[in-house]
C-alpha positions as semicolon CSV with decimal commas, in nm:
position;residue;x (nm);y (nm);z (nm)
1;M;2,132;-0,627;-1,626
2;N;1,831;-0,705;-1,407
3;A;1,468;-0,638;-1,502
4;V;1,434;-0,309;-1,311
5;M;1,758;-0,164;-1,450
6;E;1,658;-0,277;-1,800
7;A;1,321;-0,103;-1,767
8;F;1,481;0,230;-1,678
9;A;1,750;0,189;-1,946
10;A;1,470;0,139;-2,199
11;G;1,311;0,471;-2,104
12;S;1,059;0,392;-1,832
13;A;1,005;0,667;-1,577
14;V;0,825;0,441;-1,329
15;V;0,846;0,071;-1,250
16;V;0,520;-0,030;-1,082
17;A;0,621;-0,330;-0,872
18;G;0,385;-0,566;-0,695
19;E;0,449;-0,657;-0,336
20;R;0,315;-0,833;-0,033
21;H;0,295;-0,541;0,209
22;G;0,553;-0,569;0,487
23;Q;0,753;-0,845;0,317
24;L;1,073;-0,644;0,276
25;N;1,269;-0,415;0,505
26;K;1,170;-0,077;0,362
27;A;1,482;0,108;0,474
28;E;1,715;-0,154;0,330
29;E;1,515;-0,176;0,006
30;A;1,530;0,200;-0,042
31;S;1,900;0,211;0,039
32;V;1,992;-0,063;-0,210
33;W;1,813;0,107;-0,501
34;L;1,932;0,455;-0,405
35;E;2,289;0,343;-0,474
36;S;2,180;0,317;-0,840
37;G;1,999;0,654;-0,833
38;I;1,653;0,497;-0,806
39;T;1,384;0,611;-0,562
40;V;1,141;0,366;-0,400
41;C;0,793;0,496;-0,313
42;K;0,502;0,337;-0,129
43;E;0,148;0,322;-0,264
44;E;0,038;0,642;-0,087
45;D;0,357;0,845;-0,144
46;L;0,375;1,173;-0,331
47;L;0,587;1,123;-0,642
48;P;0,794;1,414;-0,782
49;I;0,660;1,548;-1,114
50;A;0,840;1,761;-1,373
51;G;0,711;1,951;-1,673
52;R;0,352;1,995;-1,559
53;G;0,336;2,362;-1,465
54;T;0,340;2,435;-1,093
55;I;0,251;2,077;-0,995
56;A;0,559;1,940;-0,821
57;G;0,418;1,608;-0,705
58;M;0,128;1,368;-0,753
59;R;-0,004;1,059;-0,576
60;L;-0,063;0,791;-0,836
61;D;-0,295;0,627;-0,582
62;S;-0,578;0,879;-0,560
63;P;-0,649;0,989;-0,200
64;F;-1,020;0,997;-0,286
65;M;-1,017;0,638;-0,412
66;S;-0,804;0,528;-0,118
67;L;-1,067;0,673;0,116
68;I;-1,332;0,480;-0,074
69;A;-1,120;0,166;-0,023
70;C;-1,122;0,233;0,354
71;A;-1,499;0,271;0,345
72;N;-1,533;-0,052;0,150
73;D;-1,323;-0,231;0,414
74;V;-1,569;-0,111;0,676
75;C;-1,862;-0,246;0,473
76;E;-1,692;-0,582;0,429
77;L;-1,597;-0,615;0,796
78;V;-1,908;-0,479;0,968
79;T;-2,165;-0,728;0,842
80;S;-2,464;-0,862;1,030
81;D;-2,295;-1,200;1,081
82;N;-1,967;-1,047;1,198
83;L;-2,150;-0,818;1,438
84;D;-2,345;-1,112;1,582
85;S;-2,018;-1,300;1,640
86;W;-1,858;-0,992;1,794
87;I;-2,153;-0,934;2,030
88;A;-2,151;-1,299;2,140
89;D;-1,774;-1,303;2,204
90;K;-1,696;-1,300;2,579
91;D;-1,327;-1,230;2,521
92;K;-1,272;-0,855;2,555
93;K;-0,931;-0,871;2,388
94;R;-1,082;-1,020;2,074
95;R;-1,360;-0,761;2,074
96;D;-1,098;-0,489;2,115
97;L;-0,918;-0,611;1,801
98;F;-1,231;-0,553;1,595
99;V;-1,287;-0,209;1,745
100;N;-0,923;-0,114;1,695
101;E;-0,944;-0,213;1,329
102;M;-1,237;0,026;1,284
103;L;-1,056;0,303;1,470
104;L;-0,752;0,253;1,249
105;L;-0,964;0,280;0,934
106;D;-1,111;0,601;1,073
107;E;-0,763;0,739;1,146
108;V;-0,640;0,651;0,798
109;G;-0,953;0,813;0,657
110;G;-0,860;1,137;0,829
111;I;-0,509;1,126;0,683
112;L;-0,646;1,063;0,335
113;L;-0,883;1,358;0,370
114;G;-0,578;1,574;0,436
115;Y;-0,406;1,436;0,126
116;L;-0,718;1,509;-0,078
117;R;-0,738;1,870;0,045
118;D;-0,373;1,920;-0,048
119;E;-0,427;1,768;-0,392
120;L;-0,734;1,979;-0,467
121;T;-0,550;2,292;-0,356
122;T;-0,253;2,205;-0,579
123;M;-0,490;2,153;-0,873
124;G;-0,646;2,496;-0,814
125;A;-0,983;2,377;-0,678
126;N;-1,177;2,564;-0,411
127;V;-1,178;2,320;-0,119
128;K;-1,464;2,506;0,048
129;T;-1,703;2,434;-0,238
130;S;-1,555;2,114;-0,385
131;P;-1,826;1,846;-0,428
132;K;-1,553;1,582;-0,425
133;L;-1,424;1,696;-0,087
134;G;-1,779;1,723;0,043
135;K;-1,846;1,363;-0,056
136;A;-1,517;1,252;0,099
137;E;-1,603;1,425;0,427
138;L;-1,944;1,255;0,426
139;I;-1,788;0,912;0,370
140;R;-1,535;0,971;0,644
141;S;-1,817;1,078;0,881
142;Y;-1,990;0,742;0,830
143;I;-1,663;0,558;0,900
144;S;-1,618;0,766;1,217
145;S;-1,975;0,699;1,325
146;V;-1,939;0,322;1,289
147;A;-1,603;0,316;1,466
148;G;-1,729;0,544;1,745
149;S;-2,044;0,339;1,805
150;L;-1,850;0,014;1,830
151;K;-1,598;0,168;2,067
152;T;-1,866;0,318;2,292
153;K;-2,073;-0,001;2,303
154;N;-1,766;-0,210;2,378
155;Q;-1,678;0,017;2,670
156;Q;-2,028;-0,033;2,812
157;V;-1,998;-0,411;2,844
158;G;-2,072;-0,504;3,203
159;Y;-2,294;-0,200;3,254
160;L;-2,662;-0,143;3,186
161;G;-2,729;-0,185;2,817
162;G;-2,390;-0,324;2,714
163;L;-2,388;-0,435;2,350
164;S;-2,765;-0,438;2,317
165;G;-2,887;-0,240;2,018
166;V;-2,544;-0,216;1,855
167;S;-2,667;-0,374;1,529
168;R;-2,962;-0,135;1,504
169;E;-2,726;0,156;1,561
170;V;-2,444;0,051;1,330
171;L;-2,585;-0,144;1,035
172;P;-2,798;0,140;0,887
173;N;-2,484;0,354;0,869
174;V;-2,294;0,072;0,699
175;D;-2,576;0,028;0,447
176;Q;-2,574;0,401;0,372
177;L;-2,197;0,398;0,344
178;A;-2,221;0,134;0,069
179;I;-2,462;0,361;-0,120
180;E;-2,227;0,659;-0,083
181;I;-1,937;0,452;-0,218
182;Q;-2,125;0,373;-0,539
183;S;-2,220;0,734;-0,599
184;A;-1,869;0,858;-0,512
185;I;-1,665;0,646;-0,754
186;P;-1,766;0,839;-1,073
187;M;-1,667;1,165;-0,899
188;E;-1,304;1,061;-0,936
189;D;-1,352;1,005;-1,309
190;N;-1,673;0,954;-1,507
191;K;-1,507;0,661;-1,684
192;L;-1,500;0,476;-1,351
193;A;-1,881;0,463;-1,339
194;V;-1,870;0,112;-1,488
195;F;-1,691;0,001;-1,171
196;A;-1,934;0,169;-0,929
197;S;-2,018;-0,168;-0,772
198;Q;-1,654;-0,283;-0,775
199;P;-1,461;-0,046;-0,545
200;V;-1,141;-0,253;-0,553
201;M;-1,126;-0,264;-0,934
202;A;-1,228;0,103;-0,947
203;R;-0,925;0,195;-0,739
204;S;-0,694;-0,002;-0,971
205;A;-0,857;0,163;-1,274
206;S;-0,795;0,502;-1,114
207;M;-0,429;0,408;-1,064
208;L;-0,405;0,319;-1,433
209;A;-0,561;0,651;-1,539
210;R;-0,311;0,840;-1,323
211;L;-0,022;0,632;-1,452
212;V;-0,117;0,726;-1,809
213;E;-0,155;1,096;-1,723
214;W;0,122;1,146;-1,469
215;G;0,357;0,848;-1,473
216;Q;0,557;0,971;-1,772
217;H;0,625;1,298;-1,590
218;V;0,783;1,146;-1,278
219;S;1,110;1,336;-1,258
220;R;1,355;1,066;-1,149
221;P;1,368;0,686;-1,188
222;T;1,110;0,559;-0,939
223;I;0,992;0,219;-0,824
224;W;0,632;0,253;-0,709
225;K;0,534;-0,036;-0,481
226;V;0,171;-0,149;-0,486
227;G;-0,022;-0,453;-0,373
228;E;0,017;-0,743;-0,616
229;N;-0,359;-0,745;-0,683
230;H;-0,332;-0,399;-0,837
231;I;-0,075;-0,530;-1,087
232;S;-0,316;-0,809;-1,187
233;D;-0,605;-0,562;-1,216
234;I;-0,409;-0,316;-1,431
235;L;-0,286;-0,593;-1,661
236;Q;-0,648;-0,701;-1,699
237;L;-0,760;-0,345;-1,770
238;T;-0,486;-0,288;-2,030
239;Q;-0,522;-0,641;-2,170
240;G;-0,147;-0,665;-2,134
241;G;-0,086;-0,356;-2,348
242;P;0,182;-0,096;-2,269
243;V;0,144;0,212;-2,049
244;P;0,361;0,504;-2,173
245;K;0,694;0,520;-1,986
246;V;0,567;0,273;-1,725
247;R;0,680;-0,084;-1,667
248;L;0,444;-0,314;-1,475
249;M;0,629;-0,581;-1,281
250;G;0,487;-0,864;-1,073
251;R;0,621;-0,936;-0,726
252;D;0,831;-1,238;-0,824
253;E;1,006;-1,059;-1,109
254;Y;1,069;-0,756;-0,890
255;L;1,203;-0,965;-0,601
256;A;1,448;-1,139;-0,833
257;A;1,578;-0,800;-0,950
258;F;1,604;-0,666;-0,596
259;L;1,782;-0,974;-0,461
260;E;2,026;-0,958;-0,750
261;L;2,139;-0,616;-0,625
262;L;2,117;-0,716;-0,260
263;K;2,336;-1,026;-0,286
264;P;2,673;-0,848;-0,338
265;R;2,598;-0,615;-0,047
266;R;2,509;-0,908;0,181
267;S;2,821;-1,094;0,070
268;Q;3,039;-0,794;0,150
269;E;2,874;-0,743;0,489
270;T;2,918;-1,111;0,574
271;Q;3,281;-1,104;0,466
272;E;3,349;-0,793;0,676
273;F;3,178;-0,953;0,974
274;L;3,377;-1,276;0,947
275;A;3,711;-1,125;0,849
276;G;3,975;-1,187;1,114
277;K;3,739;-1,383;1,339
278;P;3,849;-1,729;1,456
279;L;3,620;-2,006;1,338
280;D;3,396;-2,171;1,596
281;P;3,400;-2,555;1,604
282;L;3,091;-2,588;1,383
283;M;3,233;-2,359;1,112
284;Q;3,570;-2,534;1,132
285;Y;3,394;-2,869;1,085
286;M;3,206;-2,732;0,782
287;A;3,534;-2,604;0,637
288;D;3,704;-2,939;0,697
289;K;3,419;-3,114;0,515
290;G;3,455;-2,876;0,222
291;W;3,106;-2,736;0,264
292;V;3,249;-2,383;0,285
293;T;3,572;-2,235;0,157
294;L;3,828;-2,043;0,361
295;L;3,957;-1,715;0,224
296;P;4,328;-1,639;0,264
297;S;4,249;-1,434;0,574
298;G;4,096;-1,741;0,738
299;S;3,738;-1,620;0,707
300;L;3,463;-1,797;0,512
301;S;3,376;-1,724;0,153
302;P;3,025;-1,567;0,173
303;S;2,941;-1,692;-0,176
304;Q;2,956;-2,044;-0,047
305;L;2,781;-1,996;0,288
């Protein structure tokens, strides 16, 4: 039995698996595990919850902390040095890449705000008066301001003014955004105040807190895929100790388990593809050399390809 199947057989409700984002075909990955009754969810997905009143689902990656992560990305990208390089770059396509990255962060920020409103509503909070939502809207407004300024200035290149003054317009907002991030982190959980100057670790710590509170209530066997760094952070935070009904699994261990299930499917698909097909000269040569084995039907044995 592979590591994932063993974890669920031992009573885990969630396997938190590290990944390199985009490494696997998501549709194929989900399909392979679904055959064993296991659901695969992405970092931002809403996981089904049972036994917690009217709450039917919960994001183990807090929308509020994810928005803070977006804001932190802005602060790390829009530095004085990076802006100077961007202003000096004569290649519009390269400048566009930087602008598009900011616009994407702004778009994601808007989506996360929607997730946060839904979560607060589900938890019975008044979204009109919620300090947490108010802070989130303020953070998103700074992200929008930075992205909008860069886009507008970039469009003015070649006209009067161009990129002049962009640093004076943008950097104060980035500096203020960094201040808002620090004051926002404890609003997710007072215990996160110790990570106020470490937004990345704060997000991982928030994931751990939600895993402890909600992970054991996930209503069907679920693999929750997160960036590998989050696995390392959570292991550091727990000092390697257990999380109730949760199994933490690094990327390499998870990949081995996934490929173990994938191999028979691939072998069957290869066999079906080759069955009844005449061998081309290269395959015939490989068969003659004994590098591959012919099945009785004349096709190649996938296990030896």
